[in-house]
VMD Tcl script that draws the C-alpha trace (Angstrom):
set ca {
  {-16.29 -0.84 29.44}
  {-18.97 1.85 29.17}
  {-18.86 2.20 32.76}
  {-15.00 2.55 32.87}
  {-15.11 5.14 30.29}
  {-18.23 7.20 31.69}
  {-20.15 6.84 28.86}
  {-23.47 5.12 27.88}
  {-23.58 1.62 26.48}
  {-25.16 2.79 23.33}
  {-22.12 4.92 22.62}
  {-19.97 2.00 22.85}
  {-22.18 -0.04 20.79}
  {-22.03 2.78 18.15}
  {-18.40 2.84 18.21}
  {-18.22 -0.79 17.71}
  {-20.71 -0.97 14.76}
  {-19.36 2.31 13.07}
  {-22.60 4.13 13.43}
  {-20.77 6.85 15.72}
  {-17.44 7.21 14.18}
  {-15.02 8.46 16.68}
  {-13.79 11.23 14.44}
  {-17.34 12.83 15.17}
  {-17.07 13.12 19.13}
  {-15.71 16.34 20.78}
  {-12.00 16.81 20.80}
  {-11.82 16.72 24.76}
  {-13.65 13.36 24.78}
  {-11.34 11.76 22.22}
  {-8.25 12.79 23.72}
  {-9.62 11.63 27.33}
  {-10.36 8.11 25.58}
  {-6.92 8.00 23.97}
  {-5.36 8.40 27.63}
  {-7.80 6.22 29.33}
  {-7.76 3.25 26.91}
  {-4.04 2.23 27.81}
  {-4.82 2.56 31.44}
  {-7.55 0.23 31.00}
  {-5.27 -2.16 29.24}
  {-5.76 -1.75 25.77}
  {-2.77 -2.48 23.52}
  {-0.88 0.81 22.94}
  {0.37 0.26 19.51}
  {-3.27 -0.19 18.50}
  {-4.52 2.92 20.48}
  {-1.42 4.68 18.83}
  {-3.14 3.99 15.21}
  {-6.37 6.02 15.99}
  {-4.98 9.07 14.24}
  {-4.10 7.17 11.14}
  {-7.36 5.41 11.15}
  {-9.44 8.73 11.52}
  {-7.18 10.05 8.53}
  {-8.07 7.10 6.33}
  {-11.83 7.56 7.25}
  {-11.52 11.13 6.16}
  {-9.83 10.21 2.82}
  {-12.49 7.47 2.05}
  {-15.19 9.62 3.32}
  {-14.17 12.49 0.78}
  {-14.69 10.08 -2.14}
  {-18.11 8.74 -0.83}
  {-19.22 12.34 -0.16}
  {-16.75 14.32 -2.74}
  {-15.50 17.61 -1.75}
  {-13.85 20.36 -3.86}
  {-10.08 19.38 -4.81}
  {-8.52 22.14 -3.06}
  {-10.23 21.04 0.17}
  {-9.39 17.33 -0.42}
  {-7.59 15.86 2.77}
  {-5.07 14.51 0.42}
  {-4.42 18.01 -1.15}
  {-2.94 19.73 2.14}
  {-1.40 16.90 4.12}
  {1.28 14.39 3.23}
  {-0.10 10.88 4.44}
  {1.97 8.08 6.12}
  {2.43 4.63 5.61}
  {-0.02 3.64 8.63}
  {-2.94 5.59 6.77}
  {-1.93 3.84 3.47}
  {-2.19 0.49 5.13}
  {-5.41 1.21 6.73}
  {-6.82 2.32 3.49}
  {-5.41 -0.97 1.87}
  {-7.18 -2.89 4.48}
  {-10.50 -1.08 3.54}
  {-10.04 -1.60 -0.18}
  {-8.47 -5.29 -0.31}
  {-9.20 -6.68 2.88}
  {-5.41 -7.00 3.80}
  {-4.46 -6.50 7.47}
  {-1.98 -3.94 8.10}
  {1.46 -5.59 9.25}
  {1.27 -3.73 12.50}
  {-1.86 -5.72 13.08}
  {-1.65 -8.84 11.42}
  {-0.16 -10.71 14.29}
  {-2.83 -9.36 16.87}
  {-5.52 -11.94 17.83}
  {-8.93 -11.05 16.33}
  {-11.50 -10.70 19.43}
  {-14.52 -12.77 19.52}
  {-17.59 -10.48 18.69}
  {-21.39 -11.28 19.24}
  {-23.77 -11.92 16.15}
  {-22.98 -11.56 12.38}
  {-20.16 -9.02 12.38}
  {-17.31 -8.24 9.78}
  {-13.91 -9.43 10.49}
  {-12.56 -6.59 8.62}
  {-13.29 -2.97 7.83}
  {-13.72 -4.07 4.02}
  {-15.62 -1.50 1.95}
  {-19.01 -3.00 0.34}
  {-18.29 -3.66 -3.41}
  {-20.51 -0.35 -4.42}
  {-18.46 1.74 -1.80}
  {-15.11 0.34 -2.99}
  {-15.85 0.88 -6.74}
  {-16.85 4.70 -5.73}
  {-13.90 5.17 -3.77}
  {-11.44 3.80 -6.61}
  {-13.25 5.82 -9.25}
  {-13.06 8.92 -7.26}
  {-9.33 8.51 -6.86}
  {-8.87 8.08 -10.58}
  {-11.02 11.22 -11.22}
  {-9.20 13.32 -8.67}
  {-5.70 12.32 -9.92}
  {-6.97 13.26 -13.46}
  {-8.26 16.54 -12.25}
  {-4.88 17.09 -10.20}
  {-3.04 16.75 -12.98}
  {-4.53 19.63 -14.74}
  {-3.97 22.07 -11.62}
  {-0.54 22.64 -12.19}
  {1.64 23.30 -9.26}
  {-1.34 23.72 -6.95}
  {-2.04 19.82 -7.66}
  {1.18 18.23 -7.34}
  {0.54 16.72 -3.91}
  {-3.02 15.68 -4.71}
  {-2.01 14.00 -7.86}
  {0.81 12.07 -6.05}
  {-1.19 10.72 -3.33}
  {-4.41 10.00 -5.28}
  {-2.49 8.01 -7.96}
  {-0.41 6.38 -5.59}
  {-3.53 4.83 -3.60}
  {-5.25 4.15 -6.81}
  {-2.45 1.78 -7.63}
  {-3.72 -0.37 -4.46}
  {-6.49 -1.73 -6.44}
  {-5.61 -5.05 -7.54}
  {-8.09 -5.92 -10.29}
  {-6.75 -6.36 -13.91}
  {-8.72 -3.32 -15.42}
  {-7.26 -1.02 -12.42}
  {-3.83 -2.22 -12.92}
  {-4.04 -1.51 -16.58}
  {-5.53 2.13 -15.58}
  {-2.84 2.55 -12.86}
  {-0.05 1.55 -15.33}
  {-1.27 3.86 -18.04}
  {-1.83 6.77 -15.64}
  {1.98 6.22 -14.21}
  {3.54 5.61 -17.58}
  {2.01 9.17 -18.78}
  {3.99 10.65 -15.69}
  {7.32 9.25 -16.65}
  {8.42 12.71 -17.48}
  {8.98 13.64 -13.92}
  {11.41 10.79 -13.85}
  {13.79 12.33 -16.10}
  {14.71 15.11 -13.92}
  {18.03 14.99 -12.38}
  {18.37 15.64 -8.59}
  {15.72 17.51 -6.62}
  {12.68 19.28 -8.15}
  {9.29 20.14 -6.88}
  {8.19 16.84 -8.82}
  {10.88 14.98 -6.76}
  {8.43 13.18 -4.66}
  {6.01 12.52 -7.31}
  {8.73 10.88 -9.36}
  {9.70 8.65 -6.41}
  {6.07 7.79 -5.64}
  {5.63 6.92 -9.60}
  {8.74 4.83 -9.65}
  {7.78 2.78 -6.55}
  {4.14 2.11 -7.79}
  {5.50 1.23 -11.12}
  {7.81 -1.34 -9.51}
  {5.07 -2.72 -7.33}
  {3.04 -3.41 -10.54}
  {6.02 -5.56 -12.16}
  {8.23 -2.82 -13.79}
  {11.19 -2.33 -11.74}
  {13.39 -0.06 -14.14}
  {12.10 3.24 -13.46}
  {12.85 2.95 -9.95}
  {16.37 1.62 -10.81}
  {16.80 4.61 -13.02}
  {15.35 7.04 -10.35}
  {17.73 6.00 -7.77}
  {20.84 6.48 -10.36}
  {19.36 9.81 -11.74}
  {17.72 11.57 -8.77}
  {19.09 10.12 -5.60}
  {22.59 8.72 -5.94}
  {25.62 11.24 -5.71}
  {23.18 14.04 -5.07}
  {23.12 15.22 -1.35}
  {19.70 16.99 -1.56}
  {17.96 13.67 -3.13}
  {19.73 11.40 -0.77}
  {18.70 13.78 2.02}
  {14.97 13.96 0.46}
  {14.93 10.27 0.64}
  {15.78 9.83 4.16}
  {13.41 12.43 5.38}
  {10.65 10.97 3.33}
  {11.34 7.63 4.95}
  {11.25 8.98 8.47}
  {8.06 10.61 7.89}
  {6.44 7.80 5.93}
  {7.75 5.19 8.62}
  {6.73 7.31 11.50}
  {10.19 8.08 12.68}
  {9.07 11.66 13.22}
  {5.37 12.51 13.65}
  {4.75 16.28 12.98}
  {2.24 16.66 10.17}
  {3.58 18.22 7.04}
  {1.48 20.12 4.55}
  {3.52 19.40 1.55}
  {6.45 17.72 0.24}
  {8.96 20.61 0.86}
  {10.29 19.25 4.15}
  {12.12 16.43 2.29}
  {14.78 18.66 1.09}
  {15.50 20.15 4.47}
  {19.27 19.03 5.07}
  {19.22 20.35 8.66}
  {16.31 18.36 10.05}
  {17.15 17.09 13.74}
  {13.59 15.92 14.65}
  {14.00 12.19 13.93}
  {16.08 9.36 15.16}
  {18.19 7.33 12.49}
  {18.22 4.46 14.97}
  {14.39 4.51 15.07}
  {14.36 4.74 11.11}
  {16.70 1.85 10.89}
  {14.42 -0.23 13.34}
  {11.02 0.59 12.46}
  {11.08 0.07 8.84}
  {14.18 -0.34 6.95}
  {15.69 -3.37 8.24}
  {12.36 -4.94 8.53}
  {11.26 -4.03 4.99}
  {14.47 -5.41 3.25}
  {12.66 -8.69 2.88}
  {9.11 -7.51 2.90}
  {9.20 -5.26 -0.44}
  {9.53 -7.48 -3.48}
  {9.52 -5.22 -6.49}
  {11.41 -2.37 -4.60}
  {13.88 -3.98 -2.64}
  {16.61 -1.80 -4.40}
  {15.28 1.33 -2.88}
  {15.64 -0.28 0.62}
  {19.06 -1.18 -0.09}
  {20.04 1.97 -1.16}
  {18.28 3.86 1.56}
  {19.91 1.69 4.23}
  {23.21 2.41 2.62}
  {22.91 6.11 2.46}
  {21.79 5.99 6.28}
  {24.98 4.00 7.11}
  {27.12 6.55 5.21}
  {25.49 9.63 7.04}
  {25.57 8.01 10.30}
  {28.40 5.56 10.53}
  {27.95 5.41 14.28}
  {24.46 3.67 14.01}
  {25.90 -0.13 14.34}
  {27.58 0.79 17.70}
  {24.32 2.38 18.93}
  {22.10 -0.85 17.99}
  {24.47 -3.81 17.53}
  {21.61 -6.39 17.88}
  {19.98 -4.58 15.06}
  {23.14 -4.24 13.12}
  {23.45 -8.05 13.51}
  {20.06 -8.76 12.23}
  {20.57 -6.26 9.16}
  {23.84 -7.92 8.28}
  {22.11 -11.43 8.22}
  {19.60 -10.20 5.80}
  {22.42 -8.33 3.62}
  {24.21 -11.62 3.38}
  {21.09 -13.63 2.21}
  {20.42 -11.12 -0.42}
  {23.99 -11.28 -1.77}
  {23.61 -14.96 -1.93}
  {20.49 -14.55 -4.32}
  {19.94 -12.88 -7.61}
  {16.98 -10.52 -6.63}
  {18.95 -7.14 -6.73}
  {20.59 -4.86 -9.05}
  {24.25 -4.59 -9.58}
  {24.12 -1.41 -7.93}
  {22.60 -3.00 -4.90}
  {25.11 -5.77 -4.67}
  {27.85 -3.23 -4.53}
  {25.94 -1.40 -1.87}
  {24.88 -4.47 0.09}
  {28.72 -5.35 0.05}
  {29.67 -2.28 1.60}
  {26.86 -2.60 4.20}
  {28.23 -5.97 4.96}
  {31.71 -4.75 5.22}
  {30.39 -2.24 7.87}
  {28.32 -4.61 9.97}
  {30.29 -7.85 9.72}
  {31.76 -7.85 13.05}
  {28.01 -7.66 14.38}
  {26.90 -10.61 12.42}
  {29.27 -13.23 13.52}
}
mol new
graphics top color blue
foreach p $ca { graphics top sphere $p radius 0.5 }
foreach p [lrange $ca 0 end-1] q [lrange $ca 1 end] { graphics top cylinder $p $q radius 0.2 }
display resetview
């Protein structure tokens, strides 16, 4: 591999061991590496995660070597699901869904099977997220993005003590959930509600859907734009949450959004399946041509909608919306 890439053996060994982080190489060398790896047979999906992986490294590195809050990588950039999943991998050892089905290559010697942080580093990272979230809450409008993202990532810690802290911190922000329609705190309210649902309290999310999304064009637009960015249906980096309210965005594909995350996530999101249901309903309402553009995907989605309707795991609103989704898709599911 070193010969094919035109580098010395120690360089490749440094990349593999972590002694030489990819983020530290020159920009042109990184670009060349990203172009050459697929040509050499590397999995293109995995190569495509390099940016998210380096972002995850930056976020973790900012905790282990703290920076000023205004220079924090979570203060000036909206992170994505891929980055969050890679951070979860480092914190909890849970492989991202995109990588879970990939075979683990055999390595020589005593090497880790996952990029799991050592206990002292993990503790430092979680502590940093908490203190940064608390500091950002005192920064007013300048700290909205930093607070939202650090608080959300802090809820990834699964320990009982951490769950208790996250629940208290999230409940302290319940005030943002009371705002109707769009506000500068809309994205924070959405993240707060979904994090509470993941911790076992689904009611704030149900209330948020009713109060800040349903029957509000800007709220519905913000939700779909956020999904499109979070799930990678469009890839232009965003410096803050303002892009969510743009009702004239034409840089993401509804079919990609439906395929890339919403349909698959419908059965992978215990705790906030109602958000997936409402988002799918809103996407089909805004783009009624979607079933014709992707009939196989429509049939798959209809099958999942029917299974949910046969169960008892969704709210009454979701049951109504799923019934409408099934009505639209029924010809594709038979």
